[in-house]
N, C-alpha and C positions, 0 to 999 in steps of 0.2 A: 626558188624557195617554195613557191606554191606547189610546183610539181612534186617536190620531195614530201611535202605535207600530205598531199593527196595520195601518194604512194603508201605512206605509213597507215593512213586511214583505211585504204583498200586491204592491206595485209591484216589489219585488226579485224575487219568484218569477215575476212576469209577464215580466220582462226576461230571466231566466235561460235559457229555451229558445232565444231568438233569439241570445243571445251564444254559446251552445254551438254553434248551427247555423253562425254566422259563423266560429267557430274551425275547424269541420269543413270548410267551404268553402275556407278559406285553406289548410288542410292538403292538400286535393285539388289545388288550383291549384299548389302548390309541390312536389308529389310528383314525384320524378325516379327514373329507372332507374339502378341501380348497375352500373358497368362496371369491370373490373379494369385492371391496369397494361398488360396485353396482351390482344388479342382477335382472333378470326378474322373479318375484314370483307371482304365481296365488293364489288368495283368492277364494277357491272353492265355498263358500256360495254366493259370488258375481258373479262368472263366469268371472272375469276380471283379466287380467295380469297387474301387476304394475312394472314400472321401479323403483326399491326400493333402498333406501340407507341403507347400513349395518352399524350400529352404536354401537360399543362396549361400548360406554359411556352411552347408554340408558338401563335401567333395563328391561323395558317392551316394546313390539312392539306397534306401534301406527298407526292407519289407518285414512284416510280422511273420516270424517263423518259429514253430515249436515242434516237439516230437521229431527232432532231427535224427535221421538214421543214415549211417554211411556203410555201404557194402564193403566189407573187408577193411573197416576203419582202423586206423592206427592212433595210439595215444599222442604221438607227435603230429600235430595238426598239419604241418607242411607236407608230410608224407601222404596226406589224403587228397592233395591236388590231383585232378583228373579222375578221381573215383566218383562213382554214382552216389548221389545223395537224394534221399526222399524225405520230404518234410510237409507238415500241415501249415496252412495259413488261414487266417480268419479276418474278415473285414469288420467294420464297425457294427453292422447290423447282425453279426453273428454267423454269417454264412461261412462254411469251412470248405476248403479244397485241398487236394493232395498234389504236390508237384514232384516229379522225378527228373533230375537233370545232373549235369556234371559240375563238380567243384572246379572253378578255373583259377582261384587264387585264395590266399589267406591274408587278411590285413589286421593290423593292430590299430584300434580306434581309442583315442583318449577322450574322456568325457568327465562329467562331474563325479561319476562313480569310480573313476580311475581308468586303467587301461584294460582292454579286453580284446581277445582274438575273435575274429568273425570270418566265416566262410563266405566266399563270393561266387555267384552264379550268373549266367546270362539269362535275362528275361525280356520278353517283348511287352512294352508299355504302349497303350493306345489311348490317345486323347483326341476326341472329336474326329475320328476316322483316320488319324495319322499315326502310324505305328513306328516305333523306334526300339531297336534291341540294344540294351545297355547292361553294364555290370551292376549287380545289386547285392548288397551284403545282407546276411541273414541275422536277424536279432529278434528276441522275444519282446514284442511290443504290446503284449496283452493288456497291460495296465495303462498304456498310453492312449491318448485321445485319437491320434492319427496312426493308423496301422501301416500306412505307406508314406514314407518321407522321400520327397523328390529332391535329389541333389544336383549339383552343377553339371555332372556328367550327362544327365538327360537334357538339361536346359541348353548346354553349350552349342552355340552356333545357330540355334533355331528359335529361342524364346527370350523375351524380356519380361521381367516380373513387375507388375503394378500392384503394390501391397494394398491399395485402396479398393481392389476388386476381390470378390469372393464368389464362388459358384454356390447356388442355393438349391435345395431339393433333397432327395433321398438316394442312397446308393442303388436301391432296387428299381428306381424309376428309369435308370439308364440301360440302354441296350448293351448286351455283352457279346464280345467276340471271344470265342473259347478255342485255344490251341492245347488240347489235352495232352498230357505227358504221362508215361507209365513205363515200368521196367519190362524188358524183353530179354528172353534167353536165346543165345546163339550157341549151337552145339560146339563143344570143345573150347568155349571161351570162359575163362574163370570168373568174370564179373558179369553182372547184368548190363544190358545196353539201355540207353535212354531212347524210348520210342515216342513218336508223335505222328499224327495224321497230316497229310497234305492233299491238295485238290487235283492230283494227277492219278492216272490209272496205274502207272508203274511205281515200284518202290525203290528206295535208294539207301545205301549204307555208306557211312563216312569214317573210314579208318584214318589213322594218322599217316600211314604210308602203306603201299602195297607193291609187290613185284610179281612177275610171271616166273614160275618154276616148273620143273618136270619131275613127277613122282611115279615110279613104275611105268614109265613110258606115256604117262598121261599128263597133259598140261593143266596146271592149277594156278590159282591166285593165292599168294601168301600175304595175309593182312596183319597189320599191327595196329593195336588200339592204345590210346593214352592210358597209362597206369598199368599196363600189362607187359610182362617180360616175355611171355610165350606167344608166338605168332599163331594165327589160325589159317588153315589151308582150306580153300573152297574150290569146288569144281567150276569149270567154265560152262556157262549156259550156251545153248545153241545160237541164241541171238547176239552173242558177244561179238563186238567189233573192236578194231584197234582204237577208233575214236571214241567209242562208247563201251567200255568194259562191263560185262554183265556176268555175275557169278550166281551159282545155285547155293542158297543158304538154308540150313535146317534151323527153323526158328520156332520158339514156343511163345505164343501170344494169346492172352486171355485163356490160358490153360490148354490150348490146342497146338499140337506140333505139326508144322507143315514144311515141305521143301519147296522153295519158291525163288524165282529169279530176282536179283536185286542189282541195280546199277551201282558201280563203285565210283564214288564222287569225292572231290576234294574235301578234306576234313574241315568241319566247322565246330567250334566249341558249343557245348550245350545239347546237341542232338547227335545221336549215333545212327538212328534209323528213321527215315520218313516212310510211313506206310501208305501206299496208294490204295485206290478203291478196289482193285482186284484182290489184294492180300487182305484187306479189311473184310471183304465179303466172305473169304474163307475162314477167318478167325473170329469174327464177331457176328456171324449169321445166327439168328435165333433158332434154337432147337424146336422142332415141331413135335 
């Protein structure tokens, strides 16, 4: 009897460390950052800091947007998905920025004023050095206290809200990370592209799909973009490889037309062209 009791005690002690380790691992997996009822959050595409309201009752994040213009816009809002939209946004201190990006969805939102259609775009939100790209609906919030409303889609999986906490200070006191966006023209493409800078020397273009074709004995890339029925044919660049396809694109940026190599990369919503330092030097170089 004593031997059997000692056996069970030994087994129990053997299992105890693994159970403790399991509990610690679960704790690490579920650990979330605490955020208050309000927070200073940067929208990188605008380069503005917003005194934001954190709202666990809102499904989607919402930004103050006005003077909304859609390239080739249609009265039927659903037909504007994938088209380029340019809008102005203003934070509480009155600073204004312009954002150009693609419409990724149209949603119907019910509130005290009734039901309304809103366009949805992808934006990068930064809080205390941590960036997260989420879907944000566009709404004129000019008369509202908070110009950026943070919904559950930004909070999900990363943050817990403590309503007893608030961030204090001014929007202008916070450092701003700016990811500028602007329209870019691609020759033979019927709509403008959404362009943005990145920290690489090379540039990259993001079609929804592309194939290799032959035109008059010359190999070409045939690119298709969201919202466009006609494809665009681009020459192969000398540096093009099977693993890294590179095309020659004729682009008009900042009023200057250049022919420049661009890597063809997997499509991602919100950005059509990432402009590297070499292309930026050609198109944004100050005139002497």
